[in-house]
Residue frames as qw, qx, qy, qz and C-alpha x, y, z in Angstrom:
[[0.541, 0.583, 0.403, -0.453, 84.91, 24.44, 127.19],
 [0.502, 0.155, 0.643, 0.557, 85.00, 23.43, 123.52],
 [0.082, 0.273, -0.149, -0.947, 84.34, 26.27, 121.02],
 [0.487, -0.071, -0.575, -0.653, 81.57, 24.18, 119.42],
 [0.217, 0.020, 0.823, -0.525, 78.81, 23.13, 121.81],
 [0.361, -0.262, -0.721, -0.530, 75.47, 21.45, 121.40],
 [0.268, 0.033, 0.605, -0.749, 72.42, 22.11, 123.58],
 [0.204, -0.287, -0.862, -0.366, 69.30, 19.98, 123.27],
 [0.368, 0.023, 0.318, -0.873, 65.96, 21.63, 124.14],
 [0.499, -0.019, -0.750, -0.433, 63.68, 18.64, 124.09],
 [0.622, -0.272, 0.395, -0.619, 60.85, 17.06, 126.07],
 [0.226, -0.199, 0.951, 0.077, 61.53, 13.61, 124.51],
 [0.620, 0.448, 0.529, -0.367, 58.03, 13.44, 122.97],
 [0.101, -0.203, 0.703, 0.673, 57.88, 12.40, 119.34],
 [0.653, 0.326, 0.040, -0.683, 55.02, 12.65, 116.88],
 [0.680, 0.006, 0.731, 0.052, 54.27, 9.11, 115.76],
 [0.649, 0.702, 0.287, -0.062, 53.09, 10.31, 112.36],
 [0.273, 0.902, -0.333, -0.041, 56.20, 12.37, 111.55],
 [0.428, -0.509, 0.745, 0.056, 58.48, 9.67, 112.96],
 [0.769, 0.243, 0.592, -0.013, 56.81, 7.08, 110.72],
 [0.623, 0.730, 0.213, 0.184, 57.39, 9.24, 107.61],
 [0.388, -0.803, 0.188, 0.411, 60.72, 10.76, 108.80],
 [0.521, -0.149, 0.576, 0.611, 62.83, 9.61, 105.83],
 [0.307, 0.624, 0.598, 0.398, 60.23, 10.74, 103.32],
 [0.116, -0.966, -0.221, 0.069, 59.83, 14.11, 105.05],
 [0.491, -0.660, 0.274, 0.498, 63.61, 14.58, 105.08],
 [0.678, 0.352, 0.448, 0.464, 64.00, 14.36, 101.29],
 [0.223, 0.919, 0.121, 0.303, 63.66, 18.14, 100.69],
 [0.459, -0.843, 0.264, 0.097, 66.19, 18.69, 103.50],
 [0.777, -0.152, 0.458, 0.404, 68.64, 16.29, 101.81],
 [0.544, 0.638, 0.331, 0.433, 68.30, 18.10, 98.50],
 [0.043, -0.976, 0.031, -0.212, 68.85, 21.52, 100.09],
 [0.647, -0.656, 0.342, 0.186, 71.75, 20.18, 102.19],
 [0.781, 0.147, 0.408, 0.450, 73.40, 18.76, 99.06],
 [0.361, 0.799, 0.193, 0.441, 73.11, 22.09, 97.21],
 [0.349, -0.923, 0.132, -0.094, 74.29, 23.97, 100.31],
 [0.803, -0.387, 0.337, 0.303, 77.28, 21.59, 100.59],
 [0.685, 0.463, 0.260, 0.498, 78.40, 22.36, 97.02],
 [0.078, 0.904, -0.017, 0.420, 78.56, 26.08, 97.79],
 [0.625, -0.753, 0.207, -0.023, 80.12, 25.40, 101.20],
 [0.882, -0.031, 0.227, 0.412, 82.92, 23.40, 99.55],
 [0.471, 0.639, 0.101, 0.600, 83.90, 26.38, 97.37],
 [0.279, -0.890, 0.080, -0.351, 83.69, 28.72, 100.36],
 [0.834, -0.504, 0.181, 0.135, 85.84, 26.31, 102.38],
 [0.785, 0.235, 0.148, 0.553, 88.55, 26.19, 99.69],
 [0.161, 0.792, 0.009, 0.589, 88.58, 29.99, 99.58],
 [0.562, -0.790, 0.087, -0.230, 88.62, 30.09, 103.39],
 [0.909, -0.235, 0.107, 0.327, 91.51, 27.63, 103.60],
 [0.594, 0.439, 0.069, 0.671, 93.62, 29.76, 101.24],
 [0.117, -0.822, 0.002, -0.557, 92.67, 32.98, 103.05],
 [0.751, -0.655, 0.052, -0.064, 93.39, 31.39, 106.45],
 [0.859, 0.035, 0.009, 0.511, 96.87, 30.38, 105.31],
 [0.346, 0.529, -0.007, 0.775, 97.63, 34.07, 104.70],
 [0.311, -0.693, 0.010, -0.650, 95.66, 35.61, 107.56],
 [0.156, 0.178, -0.839, 0.490, 96.16, 32.94, 110.23],
 [0.310, 0.297, 0.703, -0.567, 92.36, 32.75, 110.69],
 [0.244, 0.520, 0.750, 0.327, 89.18, 32.47, 108.67],
 [0.058, -0.206, -0.114, -0.970, 87.73, 35.75, 107.39],
 [0.326, 0.127, 0.567, -0.746, 84.57, 36.74, 109.29],
 [0.664, 0.280, -0.132, -0.681, 82.18, 36.27, 106.35],
 [0.570, 0.247, -0.770, -0.142, 83.62, 32.86, 105.50],
 [0.060, 0.055, -0.862, 0.501, 83.44, 31.80, 109.15],
 [0.468, 0.174, 0.377, -0.780, 79.81, 32.90, 109.43],
 [0.695, 0.279, -0.385, -0.539, 78.79, 31.11, 106.22],
 [0.505, 0.189, -0.841, 0.050, 80.48, 27.85, 107.21],
 [0.101, -0.008, 0.753, -0.650, 79.13, 28.07, 110.77],
 [0.612, 0.203, 0.125, -0.754, 75.62, 28.51, 109.38],
 [0.682, 0.267, -0.603, -0.317, 76.13, 25.53, 107.07],
 [0.269, 0.144, -0.893, 0.330, 77.36, 23.41, 109.99],
 [0.356, 0.069, 0.545, -0.756, 74.34, 24.38, 112.09],
 [0.720, 0.247, -0.154, -0.630, 72.00, 23.40, 109.28],
 [0.557, 0.270, -0.782, -0.064, 73.83, 20.11, 108.75],
 [0.041, 0.063, -0.843, 0.533, 73.47, 19.33, 112.47],
 [0.531, 0.140, 0.292, -0.783, 69.76, 20.23, 112.41],
 [0.748, 0.256, -0.412, -0.453, 69.10, 17.83, 109.53],
 [0.446, 0.213, -0.849, 0.185, 71.20, 15.07, 111.13],
 [0.169, -0.031, 0.693, -0.700, 69.38, 15.62, 114.45],
 [0.674, 0.177, 0.052, -0.716, 65.99, 15.42, 112.76],
 [0.702, 0.281, -0.598, -0.264, 66.93, 12.29, 110.86],
 [0.422, 0.134, -0.838, 0.319, 68.32, 10.47, 113.92],
 [0.512, -0.633, -0.540, -0.217, 65.34, 11.48, 116.11],
 [0.407, -0.132, -0.417, 0.802, 67.40, 13.69, 118.42],
 [0.180, 0.211, 0.142, -0.950, 64.92, 16.44, 117.56],
 [0.363, 0.458, 0.801, -0.130, 61.23, 16.24, 116.73],
 [0.357, 0.795, 0.197, -0.449, 60.29, 19.45, 114.85],
 [0.732, 0.536, 0.248, 0.339, 60.99, 19.85, 111.16],
 [0.491, -0.417, 0.058, 0.763, 64.20, 21.86, 110.78],
 [0.306, 0.876, 0.067, -0.367, 64.08, 25.25, 109.05],
 [0.812, 0.451, 0.136, 0.345, 65.93, 25.49, 105.74],
 [0.180, 0.843, -0.289, 0.417, 68.67, 27.58, 107.32],
 [0.617, 0.023, -0.610, 0.497, 71.19, 27.36, 110.10],
 [0.285, -0.677, 0.051, -0.677, 69.19, 29.57, 112.41],
 [0.080, 0.237, -0.794, 0.554, 69.63, 29.13, 116.15],
 [0.604, -0.057, 0.271, -0.747, 65.88, 28.69, 116.61],
 [0.754, 0.091, -0.599, -0.255, 65.72, 24.89, 116.76],
 [0.854, -0.490, -0.017, -0.174, 65.52, 22.16, 119.40],
 [0.852, -0.158, 0.058, 0.495, 69.20, 21.39, 118.88],
 [0.077, 0.993, -0.091, -0.024, 71.26, 24.54, 119.27],
 [0.831, 0.096, -0.007, 0.548, 74.82, 24.58, 117.99],
 [0.160, -0.972, 0.069, 0.160, 76.97, 27.35, 119.42],
 [0.803, 0.282, 0.041, 0.523, 80.15, 28.17, 117.51],
 [0.407, -0.682, -0.030, 0.607, 82.76, 30.56, 118.86],
 [0.359, 0.903, -0.071, -0.226, 83.83, 33.53, 116.69],
 [0.780, 0.516, -0.246, 0.256, 86.88, 33.25, 114.41],
 [0.649, -0.709, 0.208, 0.180, 90.11, 32.63, 116.26],
 [0.188, 0.775, -0.590, -0.131, 93.78, 32.93, 115.43],
 [0.978, -0.034, 0.203, -0.017, 95.15, 29.58, 114.26],
 [0.441, -0.528, 0.581, 0.434, 98.60, 28.26, 113.46],
 [0.527, 0.588, -0.346, -0.506, 99.32, 28.30, 109.73],
 [0.116, 0.313, -0.938, -0.090, 100.99, 24.89, 109.89],
 [0.317, 0.211, 0.844, -0.378, 97.86, 23.43, 111.51],
 [0.548, 0.578, 0.124, -0.592, 95.72, 25.08, 108.83],
 [0.356, 0.544, -0.648, -0.396, 97.90, 23.71, 106.04],
 [0.220, 0.140, -0.965, -0.009, 97.81, 20.13, 107.37],
 [0.527, -0.081, 0.368, -0.762, 94.23, 20.32, 108.73],
 [0.851, 0.135, -0.224, -0.456, 92.82, 17.52, 106.60],
 [0.612, 0.255, -0.720, 0.206, 95.66, 15.17, 107.50],
 [0.031, -0.200, 0.673, -0.711, 95.31, 16.05, 111.19],
 [0.620, -0.018, 0.191, -0.761, 91.54, 15.56, 111.03],
 [0.568, 0.163, -0.739, -0.323, 91.72, 12.05, 109.59],
 [0.209, -0.068, -0.915, 0.338, 91.49, 10.14, 112.93],
 [0.270, 0.263, 0.468, -0.799, 88.57, 12.31, 114.08],
 [0.558, 0.266, -0.327, -0.715, 86.82, 11.91, 110.72],
 [0.442, 0.082, -0.887, -0.105, 87.23, 8.14, 110.94],
 [0.064, -0.189, -0.816, 0.543, 85.82, 8.05, 114.46],
 [0.380, 0.291, 0.164, -0.863, 83.01, 10.43, 113.50],
 [0.537, 0.185, -0.608, -0.555, 82.12, 8.15, 110.59],
 [0.332, -0.077, -0.928, 0.150, 81.92, 5.14, 112.92],
 [0.091, 0.275, 0.606, -0.741, 79.78, 7.10, 115.40],
 [0.457, 0.257, -0.162, -0.836, 77.49, 8.27, 112.58],
 [0.497, 0.056, -0.808, -0.312, 77.05, 4.69, 111.41],
 [0.218, -0.198, -0.863, 0.409, 76.24, 3.57, 114.97],
 [0.236, 0.241, 0.281, -0.898, 73.84, 6.52, 115.29],
 [0.549, 0.129, -0.433, -0.703, 71.86, 5.32, 112.32],
 [0.453, -0.086, -0.887, 0.010, 71.68, 1.85, 113.86],
 [0.079, -0.258, -0.682, 0.680, 70.50, 3.26, 117.20],
 [0.343, 0.236, 0.033, -0.909, 68.04, 5.60, 115.48],
 [0.475, -0.016, -0.750, -0.460, 66.62, 2.60, 113.59],
 [0.361, -0.307, -0.841, 0.262, 65.69, 1.05, 116.96],
 [0.014, 0.287, 0.359, -0.888, 64.64, 4.46, 118.30],
 [0.351, -0.002, -0.448, -0.822, 62.23, 4.70, 115.36],
 [0.507, -0.282, -0.795, -0.177, 60.33, 1.62, 116.59],
 [0.299, -0.339, -0.633, 0.628, 60.40, 2.85, 120.19],
 [0.096, 0.197, 0.057, -0.974, 59.10, 6.28, 119.17],
 [0.439, -0.132, -0.599, -0.656, 56.32, 4.77, 117.03],
 [0.519, -0.332, -0.786, 0.052, 55.24, 2.51, 119.90],
 [0.394, -0.468, -0.530, 0.587, 55.65, 4.93, 122.84],
 [0.100, 0.913, 0.288, 0.271, 55.29, 8.37, 121.24],
 [0.269, -0.919, 0.287, -0.002, 58.56, 9.39, 122.87],
 [0.720, 0.432, -0.471, 0.271, 62.23, 8.52, 122.83],
 [0.769, -0.536, -0.224, 0.269, 64.08, 7.33, 125.95],
 [0.114, -0.973, 0.186, 0.069, 66.41, 9.97, 127.37],
 [0.614, -0.470, 0.551, 0.313, 69.45, 7.68, 127.35],
 [0.655, 0.367, 0.552, 0.362, 68.91, 6.82, 123.70],
 [0.240, 0.943, 0.172, 0.151, 68.41, 10.48, 122.80],
 [0.332, -0.876, 0.313, 0.160, 71.57, 11.47, 124.73],
 [0.696, -0.170, 0.579, 0.388, 73.63, 8.79, 123.01],
 [0.531, 0.622, 0.448, 0.362, 72.45, 10.04, 119.62],
 [0.001, 0.998, 0.024, 0.064, 73.06, 13.66, 120.65],
 [0.579, -0.624, 0.406, 0.332, 76.58, 12.74, 121.78],
 [0.656, 0.162, 0.562, 0.477, 77.29, 11.41, 118.29],
 [0.292, 0.860, 0.319, 0.270, 75.79, 14.53, 116.68],
 [0.275, -0.943, 0.136, 0.127, 77.93, 16.74, 118.92],
 [0.629, -0.381, 0.509, 0.448, 81.13, 14.86, 118.04],
 [0.551, 0.496, 0.524, 0.419, 80.17, 15.10, 114.36],
 [0.079, 0.976, 0.163, 0.117, 79.65, 18.87, 114.72],
 [0.432, -0.804, 0.313, 0.263, 83.01, 19.33, 116.46],
 [0.670, -0.064, 0.573, 0.467, 84.78, 17.23, 113.80],
 [0.431, 0.689, 0.443, 0.379, 83.17, 19.12, 110.93],
 [0.126, -0.992, -0.023, 0.025, 83.94, 22.43, 112.66],
 [0.566, -0.574, 0.436, 0.401, 87.59, 21.41, 112.98],
 [0.605, 0.231, 0.588, 0.484, 87.75, 20.35, 109.31],
 [0.249, 0.822, 0.383, 0.341, 86.05, 23.59, 108.19],
 [0.438, 0.233, -0.220, 0.840, 88.60, 25.66, 110.17],
 [0.362, -0.764, -0.254, -0.470, 85.90, 27.05, 112.45],
 [0.597, -0.752, 0.253, -0.115, 88.12, 26.10, 115.38],
 [0.412, 0.571, -0.699, 0.131, 91.62, 24.82, 116.00],
 [0.482, -0.326, 0.681, -0.444, 90.39, 22.74, 118.96],
 [0.253, 0.105, -0.930, -0.246, 90.32, 19.03, 118.23],
 [0.693, -0.344, -0.344, -0.532, 86.98, 17.20, 118.76],
 [0.028, -0.337, 0.775, -0.533, 86.59, 15.90, 122.29],
 [0.542, -0.339, -0.755, -0.148, 84.73, 13.17, 124.16],
 [0.374, -0.204, -0.610, 0.668, 85.26, 15.01, 127.45],
 [0.197, -0.097, 0.024, -0.975, 82.68, 17.74, 126.91],
 [0.227, 0.310, 0.856, -0.345, 79.37, 16.90, 128.61],
 [0.012, 0.499, 0.669, 0.550, 76.14, 17.12, 126.67],
 [0.092, 0.043, 0.286, -0.953, 74.43, 20.37, 127.55],
 [0.053, -0.554, -0.824, -0.111, 70.76, 20.03, 128.36],
 [0.131, -0.571, -0.149, -0.797, 68.42, 22.96, 128.39],
 [0.073, -0.084, 0.675, -0.729, 67.50, 24.00, 131.91],
 [0.075, -0.468, -0.880, -0.011, 64.22, 22.59, 133.12],
 [0.137, -0.607, -0.268, -0.736, 61.33, 25.08, 132.98],
 [0.021, -0.140, 0.594, -0.792, 60.66, 26.83, 136.25],
 [0.321, -0.499, -0.786, -0.173, 57.57, 25.70, 138.11],
 [0.193, -0.410, 0.182, -0.873, 55.33, 28.00, 140.05],
 [0.184, -0.230, -0.894, 0.337, 53.64, 27.02, 143.31]]
């Protein structure tokens, strides 16, 4: 089990109106994400230095960066049509795409020191997957406008890319020492129980 998991709670229905204006509606999210990223960068630099001495991220730093990563994933999920509701301006767990991040763990200082060099292949692959996600979500936009829903396979492919992105960013931000993986299945929310 990877320390960073993604669970999608979704019925595949999409609001045609919000899908049509998705980019416009996302502008306030982009602005907040940009401002959040500036602060997160300073916190990450502090965390990297602290982790070199402690062998792990301090709890407060870990929690802040985990919250930032959750928010980033929520915005990315909204933009790529993995999720339908408008994301809250925080990294709260109350969203259709839930990102679970394990607590701080002991990490090798050498791995911490060379983290950005080690992460380069994963960052490159994540960048390619993100680019492909935007291409797929472009087609998903038309499908969602026409059908009022997104096909499950398309949504799962986009969610797979979001999950790999989350694991890569979590690795870069020292939230985990576990390298991003393709072998972790996408977690779906359990189907609601039916009564007879």
